[in-house]
PASEBA-1860 file (N, C-alpha, C; in nm, 3 decimals):
! residues 175
1> XXXXXXXX> -5.052/-0.983/-5.596/-5.055/-0.982/-5.453/-5.150/-0.873/-5.408 ~ -5.226/-0.904/-5.308/-5.326/-0.812/-5.257/-5.265/-0.730/-5.145 ~ -5.246/-0.604/-5.174/-5.182/-0.512/-5.078/-5.271/-0.486/-4.958 ~ -5.397/-0.493/-4.974/-5.490/-0.469/-4.864/-5.476/-0.574/-4.755 ~ -5.465/-0.701/-4.796/-5.451/-0.810/-4.698/-5.318/-0.797/-4.625 ~ -5.216/-0.765/-4.699/-5.082/-0.750/-4.640/-5.082/-0.638/-4.536 ~ -5.147/-0.527/-4.564/-5.152/-0.416/-4.468/-5.231/-0.455/-4.344 ~ -5.339/-0.532/-4.359/-5.419/-0.577/-4.245/-5.335/-0.670/-4.157
9> XXXXXXXX> -5.258/-0.760/-4.216/-5.174/-0.854/-4.140/-5.066/-0.775/-4.065 ~ -5.001/-0.680/-4.129/-4.896/-0.600/-4.064/-4.956/-0.518/-3.951 ~ -5.072/-0.460/-3.968/-5.138/-0.380/-3.864/-5.175/-0.469/-3.747 ~ -5.221/-0.590/-3.773/-5.259/-0.682/-3.664/-5.136/-0.723/-3.583 ~ -5.026/-0.752/-3.651/-4.902/-0.790/-3.581/-4.851/-0.673/-3.499 ~ -4.851/-0.555/-3.555/-4.803/-0.435/-3.484/-4.888/-0.405/-3.363 ~ -5.020/-0.415/-3.377/-5.110/-0.386/-3.264/-5.091/-0.489/-3.154 ~ -5.071/-0.613/-3.190/-5.052/-0.719/-3.092/-4.920/-0.699/-3.018
17> XXXXXXXX> -4.814/-0.657/-3.085/-4.683/-0.638/-3.024/-4.685/-0.521/-2.927 ~ -4.759/-0.419/-2.952/-4.763/-0.302/-2.865/-4.851/-0.322/-2.743 ~ -4.939/-0.419/-2.745/-5.034/-0.434/-2.638/-4.979/-0.505/-2.514 ~ -4.870/-0.575/-2.522/-4.819/-0.649/-2.407/-4.715/-0.568/-2.331 ~ -4.728/-0.575/-2.202/-4.629/-0.508/-2.116/-4.556/-0.615/-2.037 ~ -4.428/-0.593/-2.012/-4.355/-0.692/-1.933/-4.405/-0.689/-1.789 ~ -4.397/-0.801/-1.719/-4.442/-0.804/-1.580/-4.354/-0.714/-1.494 ~ -4.411/-0.661/-1.387/-4.337/-0.573/-1.296/-4.258/-0.658/-1.197
25> XXXXXXXX> -4.137/-0.614/-1.166/-4.051/-0.680/-1.067/-4.014/-0.580/-0.960 ~ -4.008/-0.627/-0.838/-3.967/-0.540/-0.727/-3.817/-0.511/-0.738 ~ -3.778/-0.394/-0.695/-3.637/-0.358/-0.693/-3.569/-0.443/-0.586 ~ -3.453/-0.505/-0.617/-3.387/-0.587/-0.516/-3.338/-0.502/-0.399 ~ -3.327/-0.565/-0.284/-3.278/-0.494/-0.165/-3.137/-0.442/-0.192 ~ -3.110/-0.320/-0.148/-2.980/-0.258/-0.167/-2.895/-0.279/-0.043 ~ -2.770/-0.316/-0.065/-2.680/-0.339/0.048/-2.554/-0.256/0.031 ~ -2.502/-0.210/0.141/-2.376/-0.138/0.141/-2.266/-0.234/0.184
33> XXXXXXXX> -2.157/-0.235/0.112/-2.045/-0.320/0.151/-1.925/-0.232/0.184 ~ -1.856/-0.268/0.290/-1.735/-0.196/0.327/-1.619/-0.266/0.259 ~ -1.567/-0.203/0.158/-1.456/-0.261/0.083/-1.321/-0.206/0.127 ~ -1.318/-0.134/0.240/-1.192/-0.079/0.290/-1.160/0.052/0.221 ~ -1.035/0.097/0.234/-0.998/0.224/0.175/-1.003/0.219/0.022 ~ -1.027/0.333/-0.039/-1.029/0.340/-0.184/-0.890/0.307/-0.238 ~ -0.883/0.240/-0.352/-0.753/0.211/-0.411/-0.677/0.341/-0.437 ~ -0.552/0.339/-0.406/-0.469/0.457/-0.427/-0.474/0.557/-0.313
41> XXXXXXXX> -0.559/0.534/-0.214/-0.568/0.625/-0.101/-0.454/0.595/-0.004 ~ -0.376/0.697/0.032/-0.264/0.677/0.122/-0.312/0.667/0.266 ~ -0.240/0.589/0.346/-0.272/0.571/0.488/-0.152/0.611/0.571 ~ -0.172/0.614/0.703/-0.064/0.655/0.793/0.023/0.537/0.836 ~ -0.025/0.414/0.823/0.051/0.294/0.860/0.033/0.189/0.752 ~ 0.142/0.123/0.718/0.134/0.011/0.624/0.216/-0.105/0.679 ~ 0.156/-0.224/0.673/0.224/-0.348/0.710/0.252/-0.423/0.580 ~ 0.365/-0.489/0.577/0.406/-0.552/0.452/0.315/-0.665/0.409
49> XXXXXXXX> 0.233/-0.719/0.500/0.139/-0.824/0.460/-0.001/-0.769/0.432 ~ -0.018/-0.636/0.433/-0.146/-0.578/0.391/-0.169/-0.610/0.244 ~ -0.292/-0.641/0.204/-0.318/-0.675/0.063/-0.277/-0.564/-0.034 ~ -0.285/-0.438/0.010/-0.252/-0.326/-0.079/-0.117/-0.262/-0.047 ~ -0.031/-0.332/0.025/0.098/-0.274/0.066/0.181/-0.226/-0.054 ~ 0.170/-0.295/-0.165/0.247/-0.256/-0.283/0.218/-0.114/-0.331 ~ 0.099/-0.063/-0.302/0.063/0.072/-0.345/0.143/0.180/-0.270 ~ 0.205/0.144/-0.159/0.278/0.241/-0.078/0.428/0.237/-0.104
57> XXXXXXXX> 0.475/0.138/-0.178/0.617/0.122/-0.204/0.658/0.210/-0.321 ~ 0.762/0.290/-0.299/0.811/0.377/-0.405/0.928/0.311/-0.477 ~ 1.025/0.258/-0.400/1.139/0.192/-0.464/1.215/0.106/-0.364 ~ 1.291/0.014/-0.418/1.389/-0.068/-0.347/1.332/-0.147/-0.229 ~ 1.211/-0.198/-0.244/1.151/-0.291/-0.148/1.091/-0.405/-0.230 ~ 1.120/-0.527/-0.189/1.076/-0.643/-0.268/0.924/-0.644/-0.286 ~ 0.877/-0.682/-0.404/0.733/-0.678/-0.432/0.654/-0.797/-0.378 ~ 0.722/-0.907/-0.338/0.648/-1.024/-0.292/0.573/-0.994/-0.164
65> XXXXXXXX> 0.450/-1.045/-0.156/0.371/-1.031/-0.033/0.427/-1.123/0.073 ~ 0.420/-1.077/0.197/0.464/-1.160/0.308/0.468/-1.077/0.435 ~ 0.495/-1.143/0.545/0.504/-1.075/0.673/0.613/-0.968/0.672 ~ 0.722/-0.999/0.601/0.834/-0.905/0.587/0.875/-0.900/0.441 ~ 0.933/-0.786/0.403/0.985/-0.771/0.267/1.128/-0.719/0.275 ~ 1.210/-0.764/0.182/1.347/-0.717/0.179/1.354/-0.570/0.139 ~ 1.433/-0.496/0.212/1.469/-0.358/0.175/1.605/-0.366/0.107 ~ 1.618/-0.301/-0.008/1.742/-0.308/-0.084/1.829/-0.184/-0.059
73> XXXXXXXX> 1.878/-0.122/-0.164/1.976/-0.015/-0.153/1.921/0.114/-0.089 ~ 1.814/0.169/-0.145/1.754/0.294/-0.095/1.602/0.277/-0.081 ~ 1.555/0.200/0.017/1.411/0.175/0.027/1.332/0.302/0.059 ~ 1.218/0.316/-0.008/1.133/0.435/0.012/0.987/0.396/0.003 ~ 0.904/0.459/0.088/0.759/0.439/0.088/0.692/0.575/0.087 ~ 0.562/0.574/0.055/0.482/0.696/0.057/0.358/0.672/0.143 ~ 0.337/0.760/0.243/0.224/0.751/0.334/0.154/0.886/0.340 ~ 0.052/0.898/0.427/-0.019/1.023/0.448/-0.084/1.017/0.586
81> XXXXXXXX> -0.108/1.134/0.646/-0.178/1.139/0.775/-0.289/1.242/0.767 ~ -0.396/1.218/0.843/-0.507/1.313/0.847/-0.480/1.426/0.946 ~ -0.414/1.392/1.056/-0.386/1.489/1.162/-0.237/1.483/1.193 ~ -0.169/1.596/1.193/-0.023/1.598/1.211/0.021/1.620/1.355 ~ -0.073/1.638/1.447/-0.037/1.669/1.585/-0.001/1.544/1.665 ~ 0.102/1.556/1.749/0.140/1.453/1.846/0.162/1.315/1.784 ~ 0.237/1.309/1.678/0.263/1.182/1.611/0.399/1.125/1.648 ~ 0.406/0.991/1.642/0.532/0.920/1.653/0.550/0.840/1.525
89> XXXXXXXX> 0.673/0.838/1.477/0.706/0.754/1.363/0.753/0.619/1.417 ~ 0.707/0.511/1.354/0.753/0.378/1.393/0.789/0.297/1.268 ~ 0.892/0.216/1.283/0.929/0.121/1.179/0.970/-0.008/1.249 ~ 0.913/-0.117/1.207/0.948/-0.248/1.260/1.020/-0.326/1.150 ~ 1.136/-0.380/1.184/1.216/-0.452/1.086/1.303/-0.555/1.157 ~ 1.373/-0.636/1.078/1.460/-0.738/1.135/1.592/-0.740/1.058 ~ 1.697/-0.772/1.132/1.827/-0.800/1.072/1.843/-0.952/1.078 ~ 1.841/-1.018/0.962/1.850/-1.164/0.963/1.991/-1.211/1.002
97> XXXXXXXX> 1.995/-1.325/1.066/2.124/-1.381/1.108/2.215/-1.407/0.989 ~ 2.158/-1.452/0.878/2.239/-1.487/0.760/2.315/-1.365/0.705 ~ 2.257/-1.246/0.709/2.328/-1.126/0.662/2.416/-1.068/0.772 ~ 2.370/-1.078/0.896/2.447/-1.024/1.009/2.582/-1.093/1.022 ~ 2.589/-1.222/0.991/2.716/-1.296/0.999/2.822/-1.234/0.909 ~ 2.779/-1.171/0.801/2.872/-1.108/0.707/2.895/-0.961/0.740 ~ 2.789/-0.888/0.774/2.799/-0.742/0.792/2.839/-0.701/0.933 ~ 2.803/-0.780/1.031/2.820/-0.735/1.169/2.713/-0.633/1.199
105> XXXXXXXX> 2.735/-0.547/1.303/2.634/-0.447/1.340/2.594/-0.357/1.221 ~ 2.465/-0.325/1.215/2.411/-0.242/1.107/2.344/-0.120/1.168 ~ 2.368/-0.003/1.110/2.298/0.119/1.151/2.191/0.149/1.047 ~ 2.065/0.156/1.092/1.953/0.188/1.004/1.907/0.330/1.038 ~ 1.906/0.417/0.937/1.860/0.555/0.957/1.738/0.580/0.871 ~ 1.660/0.680/0.913/1.533/0.710/0.846/1.523/0.859/0.819 ~ 1.474/0.893/0.700/1.441/1.032/0.668/1.292/1.040/0.635 ~ 1.232/1.152/0.672/1.092/1.178/0.640/1.088/1.310/0.565
113> XXXXXXXX> 1.036/1.307/0.445/1.034/1.424/0.357/1.173/1.485/0.343 ~ 1.273/1.398/0.335/1.410/1.442/0.312/1.485/1.489/0.436 ~ 1.421/1.489/0.551/1.486/1.533/0.675/1.511/1.412/0.765 ~ 1.631/1.404/0.817/1.667/1.291/0.903/1.582/1.291/1.029 ~ 1.518/1.177/1.057/1.430/1.168/1.174/1.495/1.088/1.286 ~ 1.568/0.982/1.253/1.629/0.902/1.357/1.710/0.788/1.301 ~ 1.779/0.717/1.391/1.855/0.600/1.351/1.865/0.505/1.469 ~ 1.900/0.381/1.438/1.916/0.279/1.541/2.032/0.189/1.501
121> XXXXXXXX> 2.115/0.156/1.600/2.226/0.063/1.575/2.178/-0.077/1.612 ~ 2.187/-0.166/1.517/2.142/-0.304/1.534/2.265/-0.390/1.560 ~ 2.288/-0.422/1.689/2.412/-0.490/1.728/2.398/-0.641/1.744 ~ 2.286/-0.695/1.699/2.266/-0.840/1.698/2.156/-0.872/1.595 ~ 2.153/-0.995/1.545/2.043/-1.031/1.454/1.913/-1.037/1.533 ~ 1.802/-1.005/1.468/1.673/-1.012/1.534/1.583/-0.896/1.497 ~ 1.474/-0.880/1.575/1.373/-0.778/1.549/1.410/-0.646/1.616 ~ 1.376/-0.537/1.547/1.401/-0.402/1.598/1.280/-0.314/1.572
129> XXXXXXXX> 1.271/-0.209/1.651/1.165/-0.109/1.633/1.230/0.029/1.648 ~ 1.221/0.107/1.542/1.267/0.245/1.544/1.145/0.331/1.574 ~ 1.150/0.409/1.679/1.036/0.493/1.716/1.088/0.631/1.752 ~ 1.036/0.734/1.686/1.080/0.871/1.706/0.960/0.966/1.705 ~ 0.961/1.068/1.793/0.856/1.170/1.784/0.873/1.250/1.654 ~ 0.761/1.290/1.597/0.765/1.368/1.472/0.761/1.516/1.508 ~ 0.866/1.592/1.470/0.868/1.736/1.501/0.753/1.810/1.432 ~ 0.701/1.912/1.499/0.597/1.996/1.438/0.651/2.060/1.312
137> XXXXXXXX> 0.564/2.070/1.212/0.601/2.134/1.087/0.665/2.042/0.985 ~ 0.697/1.920/1.022/0.760/1.827/0.928/0.660/1.769/0.829 ~ 0.535/1.751/0.874/0.432/1.689/0.791/0.318/1.785/0.764 ~ 0.249/1.762/0.652/0.126/1.835/0.621/0.013/1.733/0.612 ~ -0.100/1.768/0.672/-0.215/1.679/0.670/-0.260/1.650/0.527 ~ -0.290/1.522/0.502/-0.344/1.474/0.374/-0.253/1.498/0.254 ~ -0.125/1.517/0.279/-0.026/1.532/0.171/0.063/1.409/0.171 ~ 0.114/1.367/0.056/0.205/1.252/0.053/0.330/1.278/0.137
145> XXXXXXXX> 0.371/1.175/0.211/0.488/1.181/0.297/0.588/1.077/0.247 ~ 0.708/1.120/0.216/0.814/1.030/0.174/0.889/0.979/0.297 ~ 0.898/0.847/0.309/0.974/0.783/0.417/1.083/0.698/0.350 ~ 1.209/0.731/0.380/1.321/0.659/0.319/1.415/0.607/0.427 ~ 1.484/0.499/0.394/1.577/0.436/0.487/1.714/0.421/0.422 ~ 1.815/0.414/0.507/1.950/0.377/0.466/2.003/0.280/0.570 ~ 2.074/0.180/0.525/2.138/0.084/0.616/2.286/0.079/0.583 ~ 2.367/0.075/0.689/2.511/0.073/0.670/2.574/-0.015/0.776
153> XXXXXXXX> 2.646/-0.119/0.735/2.668/-0.166/0.599/2.552/-0.253/0.550 ~ 2.549/-0.276/0.421/2.452/-0.365/0.360/2.521/-0.496/0.321 ~ 2.443/-0.604/0.317/2.496/-0.730/0.269/2.500/-0.724/0.117 ~ 2.613/-0.765/0.057/2.629/-0.763/-0.089/2.649/-0.906/-0.137 ~ 2.564/-0.946/-0.231/2.571/-1.081/-0.285/2.701/-1.100/-0.363 ~ 2.777/-1.206/-0.332/2.899/-1.231/-0.409/2.870/-1.276/-0.553 ~ 2.749/-1.329/-0.577/2.716/-1.378/-0.711/2.679/-1.265/-0.807 ~ 2.587/-1.176/-0.764/2.538/-1.075/-0.859/2.549/-0.931/-0.809
161> XXXXXXXX> 2.602/-0.911/-0.689/2.619/-0.775/-0.638/2.494/-0.713/-0.580 ~ 2.383/-0.790/-0.573/2.260/-0.737/-0.514/2.287/-0.699/-0.368 ~ 2.224/-0.590/-0.323/2.246/-0.541/-0.187/2.119/-0.552/-0.104 ~ 2.130/-0.615/0.013/2.018/-0.631/0.105/2.045/-0.551/0.230 ~ 1.945/-0.474/0.274/1.960/-0.392/0.394/1.902/-0.460/0.517 ~ 1.770/-0.491/0.514/1.699/-0.549/0.628/1.565/-0.602/0.579 ~ 1.493/-0.669/0.668/1.358/-0.717/0.637/1.257/-0.625/0.703 ~ 1.179/-0.555/0.623/1.084/-0.456/0.672/0.951/-0.523/0.707
169> XXXXXXX> 0.896/-0.491/0.825/0.767/-0.545/0.871/0.655/-0.442/0.859 ~ 0.678/-0.319/0.912/0.575/-0.214/0.905/0.640/-0.078/0.919 ~ 0.568/0.022/0.871/0.611/0.162/0.878/0.488/0.247/0.899 ~ 0.501/0.351/0.981/0.386/0.439/0.994/0.398/0.547/1.099 ~ 0.291/0.623/1.107/0.279/0.734/1.202/0.162/0.703/1.294 ~ 0.188/0.704/1.425/0.085/0.670/1.523/0.073/0.781/1.625 ~ -0.039/0.784/1.697/-0.061/0.883/1.805/0.006/0.836/1.931
END
């Protein structure tokens, strides 16, 4: 075998491979998309039909998406506010007729960061709104806020003992 010819062929192939450059392409147009709040970012108001509502649920609230979600034994959510001045707490919920027939009037109370904020007596089935001013010093800006509820009495399933409190629609802090 002639090594000289082999070296000439390899040099020709190498030189030919290095000589070509890929064609230039323009950079595509850049677009900004608003994808909403960052995942895991707490907000001051959550509605049960929000796509990310599950991220705010701590315990005892049904995971299914919908306009309302069942609150069970000790329902709790986690929220946050940017500004703590002049806030009102609001919770929208319903006492369904099917549970009211068994329990009668229901008292729903709310605590915020472990301190009792308010309560409402629900003396008929239907929609309710609990709204209370938030005392100064109860909240810290941009810190997690625990919101918990208690309902008395609760409906208790005769089949499995599951306890239902109410149907939660929304919870939050508003100006």
